[in-house]
TORKEDREN-168594 format. One record per residue (C-alpha): residue in three letters; x, y, z. Coordinates in steps of 0.05 Angstrom, whole numbers. Layout:
N
ALA_X_Y_Z
...
REM end
This chain:
59
MET_164_-256_290
SER_144_-212_232
ASP_78_-220_197
PRO_92_-227_121
LEU_23_-197_102
TYR_35_-137_146
ARG_107_-130_120
ARG_82_-131_49
TYR_32_-75_62
GLN_83_-32_96
ASP_134_-45_41
GLY_83_-24_-9
LEU_71_41_26
ASP_146_53_30
ALA_154_41_-44
TYR_99_91_-59
ARG_129_144_-15
GLN_198_135_-43
HIS_180_136_-118
THR_193_201_-156
CYS_158_235_-212
THR_186_286_-260
PRO_155_335_-252
PRO_124_316_-186
GLU_55_296_-209
CYS_30_256_-151
THR_-19_284_-102
LEU_-71_257_-54
SER_-122_259_-110
ALA_-81_248_-173
ARG_-22_204_-187
CYS_27_190_-245
ALA_23_121_-277
GLU_78_92_-234
GLY_49_124_-172
GLN_-19_95_-187
ARG_10_25_-195
LEU_47_28_-131
TRP_-14_57_-93
ASP_-58_1_-121
GLN_-6_-51_-96
PHE_-6_-17_-30
THR_-82_-15_-22
ARG_-91_-88_-43
ALA_-39_-112_7
GLN_-71_-67_63
ASP_-142_-93_46
ALA_-118_-166_51
TYR_-83_-153_117
LEU_-143_-114_147
LYS_-191_-170_123
ARG_-150_-221_156
GLN_-147_-181_219
ARG_-222_-173_221
SER_-234_-247_211
GLN_-190_-264_269
ARG_-230_-223_319
PRO_-273_-258_369
THR_-345_-251_355
REM end
């Protein structure tokens, strides 16, 4: 069974990796407008997934 939240965060990373800029503007410290939008989507999904994972840990 696939976790939809995990899948969404992985799909976001895939979308960021697959986008293309002309000229290639995206680096680890600077991104084109589309790259920034995709990166923000990815990080929001990742944060939600990790927050849920932490909340499910036994205390």
